[in-house]
N, C-alpha and C positions, 0 to 999 in steps of 0.2 A: 759278798761273799754266802757259797757251796753250803746247800742242804747238809748238816751232819746225817752219820748214820742213825746218830742218837737221838734224832729228833725223830728224823723218821721212824726206829721201833717205836719209839715216843705214841705218835699220833693215830699207827697201825694200832696199837694196841690198845687208848684210847678211846680211839673211836668205832672198833669193835662193839662195844659196850652199850652204843646202841644206834648201831648198824638198821637204819629204815631200810635194807635193800628188796624184805621183803615187799615192801608197801607197794612198789610199784608196781602197774599194773598196764600190758600191752591193750592198744586201742582197738577195736576193730573198724576196720574203716571200707564203711562202708558203701556203692555203686547209687545212685541215684538217679532217674528216665524220667525225660519230658517232652512231649511230642515240641516235632519241633515247631507244630501253627499253634501252639495252645489256644490250642480247641477247650481247655479246661482248664483255662488260667493255665498258672502257675503251679496244679497239681504236677506232684510226683509221685514214678509209683519207684518199686525195689529193685524189676524183675525189670529187663529189658524185654519184651513182647511190643504190640503192638497204640496203638492209640487207638479203643472203643469205639473214637467217635467219626473220625476222617481215615481211620487206616493204615495212617502208614507210623514208619517202625520206628518206636521214642529211644532216644538219642541221649549220651554219658552225657550228665551233667558235669562241669569241674569241680571237682569237689575240694566243701573248703579245707583250705591250709592247717585248718589248727588238726584234721584229723590223718592227715600226713605225716603233723610230724610226729617225728618217736617222743615216748614217751622219755618225763628227766626221769632219771637212774642217778639217785646218791651212790655215788665212791661209799667203801666204807672207811679213806682217810681222808673224807669234806671236809669239813669247820660244817656242812650242812647238815650235818646229823645232832648236833645243840640245839637242843630246844629253847634255851633260856631266849625270855623276849628280853627287846630292848630298846627305847625311846629312842626319837631322833630330836635335830635342834629344830624341827617343825612339829615335837609334841605328838609323833604318833608315835603306835604300838608299832615295833616288826619283827620276828625272827630273823636268824642271816639267812634264814631258803631266802626270803625277799631279795636279798641279793642274790639269785644267781640268774646267769646268761651270763654274767657278762667278765671282763679279766676284773681280778681287785686290787687295790692295790690299799695296804693296809698299816695306822701304824699310830702306833698309843702314846695318849702325851695326856697332860691338862692344864689346864691354860691359864693360872699360873705362874706355874712354871716362867722361871727368869729367866735360865741359862740354855736348859739343853733343850726342851720344846720349840721353843723361835727358830731355832737352826732346824732341825728335823723338820717343821712346816717348811721355812724357806727350801727345804731337799725334794717335800714333797712339792711345791711351785716351779722349783726344777727340773720334777720329774715329768711334772704338764707341761712345762714350753716347750719340753723335744719332743711331743706325740703330736702328727700334724692333725690341725685341726680339724679336719674330715672323721677325725678320727675318736675326737673325743668324747663322744656320745656313745658309744660303746663303749667307755670305759668307767667302773665307779671307784674316786676317792675313798676311804673312810679313815674316818678319824675318831676313836674311841678311848673315852677320858680310864684313866686311872682313881681318880678322886670323884665317884659319883656321884658323891654329894654338897659338892662345893658346882659341878657343873648340871646343873641339873638342863634340859632344852631351853628355856630362855637364853641362859647363859652364852650356851653352845652356839647356838642364833646366832647372839650377838658376837662370839669372836668372830663366826664365818664372817658375819661382814666386814668385822673391825680389819681382817685378813684377807678381805676379797674374796673369801671362799665360798660364794652363798649361793652357786651355780647349781645344777642340777646334781653334773656329773662330783658334786662336794657331798660326799651323807658324813655328820657328828652319828655317833650314838653313846650313851649314856642310859648303861646296866646296873643289875644289884650287885652288891662287895662281892658276892660268892660268883655271881656273870663273869667278873670283871678277873677274878683272881681266876677263876678252869679256863677262859678265853690268851687268858696269859698264861699258861701254863702251855697250852700247845703252840705258842705263838714261841715259845720258853724267851721269854720274856721275862726278867726279871724286875721286882717295883719294892718298894717298901716304906712308909712314913716313915720323917724323920722327922716331923715338925706337923703343926695342923692341917698349915698351906704349903709341907714339903715334902716331895717323896725322890726318892733316889731311885734311879728307872735302867733299863737296859737300852740303848738307842739303837731299833733293831724296823726296816719297814720291809711286809711281808708282799709279794707278789704270788696270787691265787689265782688257780686256771676257772671257767667259766662254770666250772663244776664245784669251788668250792675246792678244791685240789694246792696245795703248799707247792709251787714250781720255784719259789726261787726268792730269798732275805738279804740283804743289805745291810751293812752292820757299820756303826759309827755318824761320828757328823763331819756333814762337808765333805760326805768322798766321792771318787767320781764315783757317777752314777749311769756308766757307758752301759755295763752288763745288765742292771734292771731295767736301763728303755728297752735294751734291746729282747731281754726276755718276754715283755709286753706287747716289739709289733709286734714277735713272731706270733703270740698267743692273737693280734688283731687279724693279724691274713684271713 
């Protein structure tokens, strides 16, 4: 399903309120120089000159990759602008921005669901099977509970093991009621509690790029997910 113009406008308006673009700072890369004979051991200099011991010209060292990487900037439409905290199935507390750097495949479910959610889980597993094994570590599958009172980190861990989704590429999240509602609004996922243990909800799988921008949504159960897989593979190139 293509992302509707309405959803794009909503996300733009929502994210602009919490934009963090002014927080990005440019790292200054400073070259380091060292004597090729290491007369002074590992001592380095910030400018090119001669070694004070042997008088040979200092050589520029390879700069650490961390210094060369472009600083991460959060786009205005990124889900990483959301500052709410979440608990993982490993009982760790994270923010959504901790998931940056990899394409994300996300779905909202709850573990006591007996109808739609098992099929959504099967769809996620089916998508995983179509991704080459060598690319699996470059992708993150995220399942967010819409029933945070029942789906504690312990319960989410049990669910992950039961469904063979406890590998590193799988992440389960439990948030506050308000955090879940906020995120559901961003994804245009509608849900409503109809009994103490039952919810009606949208069946949507969302794909985000490594910067947290929504690039594709798949709606329905057991649908042909070739378009979703194609979007994921494009992000993994």
